[in-house]
Kinemage of the C-alpha trace (Angstrom):
@kinemage 1
@onewidth
@group {chain A} dominant
@subgroup {mainchain}
@vectorlist {calphas} color= white
{ca met a 1} P 0.000 0.000 0.000
{ca ala a 2} L 1.568 3.318 -1.003
{ca lys a 3} L 1.448 6.551 0.896
{ca ser a 4} L -1.668 8.639 0.426
{ca ser a 5} L -3.542 11.488 2.008
{ca gly a 6} L -7.062 12.673 1.397
{ca leu a 7} L -8.260 16.174 0.745
{ca asn a 8} L -10.591 16.556 3.692
{ca thr a 9} L -13.742 17.575 1.835
{ca arg a 10} L -15.818 16.245 4.722
{ca arg a 11} L -14.351 18.965 6.945
{ca ala a 12} L -14.066 21.519 4.171
{ca leu a 13} L -17.492 21.947 2.595
{ca ala a 14} L -16.496 25.502 1.890
{ca arg a 15} L -13.443 26.179 -0.244
{ca ala a 16} L -10.095 25.978 1.474
{ca thr a 17} L -8.325 29.316 1.595
{ca ala a 18} L -5.990 30.112 -1.282
{ca ala a 19} L -3.156 30.560 1.196
{ca ala a 20} L -3.575 27.074 2.628
{ca leu a 21} L -3.588 25.467 -0.789
{ca thr a 22} L -0.652 27.497 -2.040
{ca ala a 23} L 1.385 26.412 0.970
{ca ala a 24} L 0.532 22.770 0.285
{ca leu a 25} L 1.580 22.781 -3.368
{ca val a 26} L 4.868 21.102 -4.194
{ca ala a 27} L 6.676 20.354 -7.435
{ca thr a 28} L 6.355 16.897 -8.928
{ca gly a 29} L 9.450 14.807 -8.186
{ca thr a 30} L 10.693 11.327 -8.997
{ca ser a 31} L 9.926 8.959 -6.120
{ca ala a 32} L 12.046 5.970 -5.206
{ca ala a 33} L 10.862 2.594 -6.421
{ca val a 34} L 9.229 0.316 -3.858
{ca ala a 35} L 8.220 -3.328 -3.937
{ca ala a 36} L 4.896 -3.927 -5.663
{ca asp a 37} L 3.686 -6.115 -2.805
{ca asp a 38} L 4.793 -3.851 0.027
{ca pro a 39} L 1.753 -3.687 2.363
{ca gly a 40} L 0.638 -1.260 4.993
{ca arg a 41} L 2.503 1.972 4.362
{ca leu a 42} L 0.819 4.968 5.970
{ca ala a 43} L -2.085 6.685 4.247
{ca ser a 44} L -1.392 9.938 6.076
{ca gln a 45} L -3.936 12.736 5.950
{ca val a 46} L -3.176 16.335 5.021
{ca pro a 47} L -6.310 18.224 6.116
{ca leu a 48} L -7.442 21.435 4.522
{ca asp a 49} L -8.779 24.340 6.536
{ca ala a 50} L -12.034 23.941 8.443
{ca pro a 51} L -15.109 25.373 6.699
{ca ala a 52} L -16.090 28.955 7.031
{ca ser a 53} L -19.133 29.708 9.192
{ca gly a 54} L -21.274 30.167 6.090
{ca ala a 55} L -20.251 26.901 4.431
{ca lys a 56} L -23.783 25.807 3.642
{ca ser a 57} L -24.314 28.979 1.634
{ca lys a 58} L -22.323 27.210 -1.080
{ca phe a 59} L -25.321 24.946 -1.604
{ca ser a 60} L -28.703 25.909 -2.988
{ca ala a 61} L -31.874 25.158 -1.051
{ca ser a 62} L -32.589 22.281 -3.431
{ca ala a 63} L -29.044 20.834 -3.461
{ca leu a 64} L -27.553 20.051 -0.072
{ca pro a 65} L -24.689 17.786 0.995
{ca gly a 66} L -25.868 14.181 0.765
{ca asp a 67} L -27.986 14.642 -2.367
{ca ala a 68} L -25.094 13.319 -4.474
{ca pro a 69} L -21.546 12.197 -3.643
{ca ile a 70} L -19.112 15.109 -3.301
{ca asn a 71} L -15.425 14.255 -3.630
{ca pro a 72} L -12.145 15.733 -4.844
{ca leu a 73} L -10.536 14.475 -8.044
{ca tyr a 74} L -7.232 12.621 -7.729
{ca gly a 75} L -4.562 11.778 -10.283
{ca val a 76} L -1.475 9.565 -10.226
{ca asp a 77} L 1.325 10.518 -12.603
{ca asn a 78} L 3.946 8.308 -14.223
{ca asn a 79} L 6.395 8.964 -11.378
{ca gly a 80} L 3.919 7.426 -8.930
{ca asp a 81} L 3.057 10.758 -7.303
{ca met a 82} L -0.561 11.368 -6.334
{ca trp a 83} L -2.172 14.796 -6.653
{ca gly a 84} L -5.527 16.004 -5.355
{ca tyr a 85} L -7.861 18.639 -6.778
{ca asp a 86} L -10.532 19.895 -4.406
{ca leu a 87} L -13.777 21.270 -5.826
{ca asp a 88} L -14.040 25.052 -6.082
{ca phe a 89} L -17.838 24.897 -5.556
{ca glu a 90} L -18.342 26.793 -8.811
{ca gly a 91} L -18.192 23.815 -11.166
{ca gly a 92} L -14.399 23.670 -11.373
{ca leu a 93} L -11.315 22.502 -9.510
{ca glu a 94} L -8.856 24.126 -7.122
{ca pro a 95} L -5.085 24.024 -7.844
{ca arg a 96} L -3.537 20.645 -7.201
{ca val a 97} L -2.107 19.508 -3.863
{ca asp a 98} L 0.533 16.810 -3.332
{ca val a 99} L -1.180 13.970 -1.445
{ca gly a 100} L 1.152 10.981 -1.744
{ca ser a 101} L 3.875 9.055 -3.543
{ca asp a 102} L 5.047 5.541 -4.482
{ca trp a 103} L 1.937 4.631 -6.514
{ca gln a 104} L 3.834 3.618 -9.661
{ca phe a 105} L 2.935 -0.064 -9.286
{ca thr a 106} L -0.756 0.433 -8.562
{ca arg a 107} L -3.157 -0.681 -11.302
{ca phe a 108} L -6.513 0.679 -10.098
{ca ile a 109} L -7.670 3.121 -7.410
{ca ser a 110} L -11.217 4.113 -6.457
{ca gln a 111} L -12.577 6.364 -3.742
{ca ala a 112} L -15.087 4.728 -1.399
{ca asp a 113} L -17.799 6.113 0.870
{ca arg a 114} L -18.274 3.561 3.641
{ca asp a 115} L -20.719 5.359 5.925
{ca ala a 116} L -23.155 6.761 3.332
{ca asp a 117} L -22.544 10.409 4.240
{ca gly a 118} L -21.785 11.405 0.639
{ca phe a 119} L -18.022 11.852 1.101
{ca ser a 120} L -15.245 9.353 0.505
{ca asp a 121} L -13.643 7.818 3.590
{ca gly a 122} L -10.687 6.335 1.753
{ca ile a 123} L -9.824 4.118 -1.195
{ca trp a 124} L -9.704 0.641 -2.610
{ca glu a 125} L -6.587 -0.063 -4.665
{ca val a 126} L -5.268 -2.991 -6.661
{ca thr a 127} L -1.515 -3.544 -6.801
{ca gly a 128} L -0.355 -6.630 -8.634
{ca asp a 129} L -2.534 -9.508 -7.459
{ca glu a 130} L -3.746 -7.829 -4.264
{ca leu a 131} L -6.689 -5.671 -3.199
{ca tyr a 132} L -6.069 -3.164 -0.400
{ca ser a 133} L -8.396 -0.882 1.524
{ca ala a 134} L -7.221 2.284 3.246
{ca ser a 135} L -9.064 4.989 5.158
{ca trp a 136} L -7.709 8.527 5.023
{ca gly a 137} L -5.208 8.862 7.845
{ca glu a 138} L -4.872 5.133 8.553
{ca tyr a 139} L -2.750 2.199 7.416
{ca gly a 140} L -3.863 0.181 4.423
{ca thr a 141} L -5.212 -3.342 4.917
{ca leu a 142} L -4.829 -6.309 2.591
{ca ile a 143} L -8.359 -7.434 1.678
{ca gly a 144} L -7.609 -10.293 -0.665
{ca lys a 145} L -5.512 -11.804 -3.436
{ca gly a 146} L -6.352 -13.088 -6.907
{ca trp a 147} L -7.084 -9.661 -8.451
{ca lys a 148} L -4.668 -9.985 -11.350
{ca ile a 149} L -7.485 -11.590 -13.365
{ca tyr a 150} L -9.219 -8.200 -13.651
{ca asn a 151} L -8.523 -5.572 -16.311
{ca asn a 152} L -10.890 -2.983 -14.832
{ca val a 153} L -11.809 -2.347 -11.193
{ca leu a 154} L -14.095 0.477 -10.121
{ca ser a 155} L -16.050 1.595 -7.082
{ca ala a 156} L -19.122 3.052 -8.771
{ca gly a 157} L -21.067 3.917 -5.636
{ca asn a 158} L -23.814 2.021 -3.875
{ca leu a 159} L -24.993 -0.651 -6.301
{ca gly a 160} L -26.348 -3.261 -3.895
{ca gly a 161} L -28.714 -1.267 -1.693
{ca ala a 162} L -26.774 -1.269 1.590
{ca ala a 163} L -25.025 1.825 2.954
{ca pro a 164} L -21.344 1.405 1.903
{ca asp a 165} L -20.067 1.789 -1.642
{ca asp a 166} L -19.592 -1.370 -3.684
{ca met a 167} L -17.102 -2.386 -6.352
{ca ile a 168} L -17.287 -3.842 -9.854
{ca ala a 169} L -14.486 -5.736 -11.578
{ca arg a 170} L -14.174 -7.003 -15.160
{ca asp a 171} L -12.145 -10.119 -15.869
{ca gly a 172} L -10.147 -10.952 -18.997
{ca ser a 173} L -13.074 -12.841 -20.505
{ca gly a 174} L -15.310 -9.766 -20.338
{ca val a 175} L -17.388 -10.959 -17.377
{ca leu a 176} L -18.383 -8.230 -14.913
{ca trp a 177} L -18.501 -9.042 -11.207
{ca leu a 178} L -20.005 -7.141 -8.265
{ca tyr a 179} L -18.365 -7.030 -4.839
{ca leu a 180} L -20.612 -5.700 -2.089
{ca gly a 181} L -18.672 -3.442 0.272
{ca tyr a 182} L -18.611 -3.132 4.056
{ca asn a 183} L -17.826 -0.123 6.219
{ca asp a 184} L -14.472 -1.657 7.187
{ca gly a 185} L -13.353 -1.909 3.544
{ca lys a 186} L -13.907 -5.650 3.260
{ca val a 187} L -16.042 -7.108 0.468
{ca asp a 188} L -18.468 -9.995 0.061
{ca pro a 189} L -17.756 -12.851 -2.353
{ca arg a 190} L -18.308 -11.728 -5.911
{ca val a 191} L -21.632 -11.908 -7.764
{ca lys a 192} L -21.720 -12.300 -11.554
{ca val a 193} L -23.325 -9.323 -13.307
{ca gly a 194} L -23.038 -10.479 -16.920
{ca ala a 195} L -20.775 -11.198 -19.873
{ca gly a 196} L -19.711 -9.185 -22.914
{ca trp a 197} L -18.294 -6.221 -21.011
{ca asn a 198} L -15.034 -6.292 -22.974
{ca ala a 199} L -16.954 -4.284 -25.567
{ca tyr a 200} L -16.239 -1.250 -23.381
{ca thr a 201} L -13.035 0.728 -23.156
{ca his a 202} L -14.154 2.776 -20.152
{ca leu a 203} L -16.572 2.438 -17.250
{ca ala a 204} L -17.458 5.296 -14.909
{ca gly a 205} L -19.954 6.182 -12.237
{ca lys a 206} L -20.345 7.588 -8.729
{ca gly a 207} L -23.971 8.267 -7.920
{ca asp a 208} L -27.435 8.682 -9.386
{ca leu a 209} L -27.654 9.971 -12.970
{ca thr a 210} L -31.389 9.553 -13.522
{ca gly a 211} L -33.103 10.947 -10.429
{ca asp a 212} L -34.515 7.659 -9.162
{ca gly a 213} L -32.247 7.458 -6.107
{ca lys a 214} L -30.227 4.490 -7.381
{ca his a 215} L -26.616 4.649 -8.482
{ca asp a 216} L -25.826 4.215 -12.187
{ca ile a 217} L -22.818 3.766 -14.439
{ca val a 218} L -21.895 4.738 -17.981
{ca ala a 219} L -19.832 2.656 -20.421
{ca lys a 220} L -17.987 3.777 -23.572
{ca asp a 221} L -17.591 1.169 -26.303
{ca ser a 222} L -14.769 0.900 -28.845
{ca ala a 223} L -16.865 2.700 -31.481
{ca gly a 224} L -17.146 5.758 -29.225
{ca val a 225} L -20.779 5.227 -28.209
{ca leu a 226} L -21.654 6.005 -24.581
{ca trp a 227} L -24.230 3.827 -22.848
{ca leu a 228} L -26.183 4.291 -19.634
{ca tyr a 229} L -26.739 1.385 -17.251
{ca gln a 230} L -29.352 2.409 -14.705
{ca gly a 231} L -28.950 0.926 -11.262
{ca thr a 232} L -31.664 -1.280 -9.839
{ca gly a 233} L -30.565 -1.476 -6.194
{ca asn a 234} L -30.683 -5.278 -6.495
{ca tyr a 235} L -27.246 -6.810 -6.034
{ca lys a 236} L -28.269 -9.954 -7.922
{ca ala a 237} L -29.065 -7.873 -11.025
{ca pro a 238} L -27.597 -4.408 -10.355
{ca phe a 239} L -28.219 -2.867 -13.806
{ca ala a 240} L -31.189 -2.471 -16.098
{ca pro a 241} L -30.666 -3.025 -19.855
{ca arg a 242} L -28.462 -0.361 -21.370
{ca thr a 243} L -29.714 2.755 -23.176
{ca lys a 244} L -27.721 4.812 -25.671
{ca ile a 245} L -26.572 8.257 -24.585
{ca gly a 246} L -24.741 9.331 -27.728
{ca ala a 247} L -21.859 8.800 -30.140
{ca gly a 248} L -18.534 10.585 -30.697
{ca trp a 249} L -16.997 9.814 -27.314
{ca asn a 250} L -13.768 8.449 -28.781
{ca ile a 251} L -12.387 11.981 -28.620
{ca tyr a 252} L -11.827 11.121 -24.944
{ca asn a 253} L -9.173 8.805 -23.550
{ca asn a 254} L -10.476 8.728 -19.994
{ca leu a 255} L -13.791 9.028 -18.158
{ca val a 256} L -14.178 9.427 -14.397
{ca ser a 257} L -16.869 10.432 -11.937
{ca val a 258} L -16.273 11.720 -8.420
{ca gly a 259} L -19.929 12.643 -7.921
{ca asp a 260} L -21.382 16.150 -7.932
{ca val a 261} L -18.757 18.634 -9.148
{ca asp a 262} L -20.965 21.709 -9.602
{ca ile a 263} L -22.926 21.110 -6.369
{ca asp a 264} L -26.406 21.109 -7.847
{ca gly a 265} L -27.450 17.793 -6.291
{ca thr a 266} L -26.846 15.636 -9.390
{ca thr a 267} L -23.883 13.400 -10.250
{ca asp a 268} L -21.621 14.612 -13.081
{ca leu a 269} L -19.074 13.055 -15.444
{ca ile a 270} L -15.514 14.205 -16.175
{ca ala a 271} L -13.880 13.392 -19.536
{ca arg a 272} L -10.269 13.892 -20.644
{ca asp a 273} L -9.660 14.471 -24.349
{ca lys a 274} L -6.669 13.230 -26.302
{ca ala a 275} L -5.005 16.648 -26.146
{ca gly a 276} L -5.053 16.444 -22.335
{ca ala a 277} L -7.895 18.892 -21.642
{ca leu a 278} L -10.538 18.140 -19.024
{ca trp a 279} L -14.274 18.529 -19.639
{ca leu a 280} L -17.218 18.484 -17.249
{ca tyr a 281} L -20.525 16.950 -18.292
{ca lys a 282} L -23.034 18.247 -15.773
{ca gly a 283} L -25.706 15.762 -14.800
{ca thr a 284} L -29.323 16.573 -15.567
{ca gly a 285} L -31.118 13.832 -13.646
{ca asn a 286} L -32.942 12.919 -16.861
{ca ala a 287} L -32.427 9.327 -18.015
{ca ala a 288} L -33.218 10.240 -21.632
{ca ala a 289} L -30.474 12.902 -21.706
{ca pro a 290} L -28.347 12.523 -18.568
{ca phe a 291} L -25.697 15.161 -19.392
{ca ser a 292} L -25.597 18.802 -20.421
{ca pro a 293} L -23.134 19.929 -23.135
{ca pro a 294} L -19.525 19.801 -21.910
{ca val a 295} L -17.710 22.666 -20.192
{ca lys a 296} L -13.902 22.809 -20.180
{ca ile a 297} L -12.562 22.784 -16.601
{ca gly a 298} L -8.907 22.012 -17.312
{ca thr a 299} L -6.529 23.004 -20.094
{ca thr a 300} L -3.926 20.727 -21.655
{ca gly a 301} L -1.678 18.807 -19.287
{ca trp a 302} L -4.058 16.243 -17.812
{ca asn a 303} L -2.486 13.481 -19.892
{ca thr a 304} L 0.279 13.495 -17.295
{ca tyr a 305} L -1.937 11.282 -15.163
{ca arg a 306} L -1.864 7.517 -15.570
{ca leu a 307} L -4.804 7.128 -13.179
{ca leu a 308} L -7.699 9.455 -12.445
{ca phe a 309} L -10.167 8.695 -9.673
């Protein structure tokens, strides 16, 4: 488990002060190599400032904390350094903060909300053959082995109906599996979702896209078509049949959701184009057209990140 620290959005519902963030910024450096199976290194927390007294004024009367997940965006670069971008509560991102190192061997990372308060408590990460769970500010724990069979692992929110976030994993044969999560980071034995998921180059999701209170995912196929899989809340069959969102999504080389970026109560989607720019697709809550037209929230340079979560 590599070193990590979480941007404390739970304690910082208002924006952190510019001075605090500026002081936390550091230049990207080359970190020393570590063993891929090295467990239990500290996930140390670097808290941001406490919220201002008027923190809730950042939210409208119809969009309050808890309506949709609210999390920072994280990226891991090719040196293995992890960077965090807190939300600016205006539909964009704050300047990046150094939040960890030694992640060069990690294959997948996802934020996880384990107490259903709408904010991530830590991460799941897959390094080599092993799944680890770590809470912000605590040591990582080995959850299980045998994860090398998966070519995509994602915590897409609450898919099974219980409080903690769950996880989906796709194996090399294209079969998708659901792992129900617990508040201690452990997972239940896997449940088969379905086959044929190797048709998709990207999977993303972190919350409700359709306004029915159930968490959904989107999937981009190799032809650049984006599909919506509405959540059912039933862990035995977590997704309804897919519906087409639109074509032309092959202009993007990464898709990620951290929840509600513009703080309007609806989950959003972030897409990175091939030039390295970042785009926000604001959620509408309408299953027939779940996203508004994209808004650029980051200029070129985002291709520096090997992982976004």
